[in-house]
N, C-alpha and C positions, 0 to 999 in steps of 0.2 A: 652050049656051056655058059655063055654070057647070060643067057636068060635065066638059067638055074642059079647063077651067082646073085643076080638082081633079086630073084624071088627069095633067096635065102637071107639077103640083107634086109629086105622088107619084113620077112617073118621075124627076124631078130629085133628089129627096131620098133615094130608096131606095138608090141606089149609095153615097151619102155615109154613110148609116146602116150599110150593110154593111161599108164600109171602116172605120168607127169601131169596129165590133164585132169586127173581125178579131183573132185571137189574136196575142199578141206572140211574139217569137222563142223565149222559154223556156216557152211554154205547153205544148208537147208533152211536154217533159221533166217539167214539174211535174205534168201530168196522169198520166203514167206512174208517177211517184213516188208520187202519191196512190193510184193504182190498186193498186200492189203493196203499199203500206202497209196498205190495207184488206184485201187478199187475205191478207196475213200474219196480220192480226188474226183473220180468220175461221179460218185454219188453226191458229192457237194455240188458239182456243176448241175446235176439233174434237179436237186432240191432247190437251188437258187433259181433255176429256170422255171420250175413249177410255181414257186411263190411269186416271182416277178410276173409270170404270165397271168396269174390270178389277179394281182394288183393292177395289171394293165387292163384286164377285163373290167374291174370295178371302176377304173378311171374312165374308160371309153364308154361303158354302158350306163354308168350311174353318175358320172361327172364328179367323182370324189378324187381330190388331189392325192398323188402319191407323196407321202412324207419324205423329208430328207433323212438320210441315214443317221442314226445315233452313233456316237463314237464310244459309248460305254453300255453296250447291251446287257452285260452281266449285272449292271446295277438296276435294271428294270425289274420291279417286283413281279412275283408269279401271278398276281391277280390285279394287274393295273387297270383292267376294264371290268366293270361290274354290271350285271343286268338290273337296271332300275331307271332312274330319271335324271336331271338336266342333260348337258351336252358337252362334247369335246373329249373323246377317249384318248387323244394323242398325248395328253400331258403325262409326265412322269412324276409320280408322287408316292409318298409312303402310305397314303390312304387310298382305298379303292376309288376310282373315278366313276361317278354315277352317270348313267347314260339314258337319255330319253329315246328309246328305240322307235317308238311310234312317230315322234317328230322327225327323226332321221328318215324313216321309211316314207312318210308323207312328203318330205322334201326331195328324196332321191329315188324312191321306188324300192321295192323289196328285191333282194338278190335271187336269181333263179336257183332254187334249192338243188337241182341236179348238177348244175355247174359247180356250185359251192362244195358239195359233198365229193364230187369227183376230184376237185382240186385238193381238198383236204385229205382224201384217201391217198392220192399220189404223193403228196408231201409227207404224210405219215410213214409211208413205205420207205421213202428216201432217208428220212431221219433214222428209222430203225436200222437200215443198212449201214449208214455212216457209223452209228454207235457200235454195231457189230464189228465193223472193220477197225475202228479205233481201239476197241477192246483187244482185238487180236494183235494190233500193232504194239500195244503196251506189253502184252505177254512176250512178244519177241524182243522188244527193247530191253525188258528185264532179263531175259535169257541171255542176251548178247552183252549185257553190262553197259548199255548205251545210256549213261546217266544224264548226258546233255539233252537228250530228247524227252526225258520224263517230265520236266517242268512244262515243256511245250504241250505235251499230251494232256497234262493237268488242265491247262488253259483251254484246250480244245474241248475237253470233257465238261468243263464248267459252262462254257457257252452253249454246248449241245444240250445241257440241262435246261438252260433258259429257253432254247428253241423248242425242246420237248414240252415244257410247261405252256409256252405260248401256243403251240399247236393243239394241246389238249383244250385250252380255252377257246381257240378258233373252232375246233371240232364240236365243242359243246354249243357254241353259238349257232353253228350250222344245223344243229339238230332241233332248233326252235321252229315254231310254226312260221314265223316271218323273220327273215335275215336282213339286218341292217347293213347297208354297204359301208357306212362310215365306221361302224364297230368292226366289221370284217376287215376293213383296210388297216385299222389300227392294230388289230391282233396279228394280221399277216405281216405288218411291218416289224412288230416285235420279233417274230420268227425270223424274218429276213435279216434284221440287224444282228441277231445272235449267230445265225448261220454265216453271215459275212465275216464276223470277227473270228469264228472258228475256222473258216476257210482261209483267212489270212495267216493264221497260226499254222495251219496244215501246209500251206504253200511254203512257209518259212522252214518247216521241218523237211519237206520234200527237197528244197534247195540244199539244206545242210547235208542230207544223205547223199545227194547227187554230187556235191562239191567236195566231199570228204576226201582227203589225200589217201587214206587207207579205208577199205571197206569197214563199215561199222561192225565191231565185235571181232575183228580179225586179230 
């Protein structure tokens, strides 16, 4: 008899428990928002690892110093390094910097084309994934009315644009017959600076979503 009573109580209470645990209307959007935020975080880590690994290779193999990070990557023009003559691609200027690739290669040797292109391909895949994830984050932020996150997403996308253009220039240089390690380092650093700035903003957004007193969009 007691067993039957317990079973009856469970049968009555179980549907109520399931109903109370049912997700609210915004749960799907919040879950997707969180998923793409975490996916973007992982892709940022992968991209930074790939570009810094390549810079480490250029430093160790060719003796080219890794530049210090710029604090304003978004200000770097899309074509800061041009294929031509004298030297010093690291300078930030409103005019294209003219580079003597032959002199650079004579001084430091040419970069292994297979290494360069593998690094470039991996980095390009990472940037493409980050852009896809951030785009989907924006869609869910707008759906949830998360107005505080939209300016942060704007900044992330702005710096991703700089990283994308820098990567396009790096990829173009890697397609040349001989690859200058100094030019490759300067172009990789432009990508790294932009990714670093976007990553900082993304971490800021992740912290805001994690620390919010109420779930975003609730």
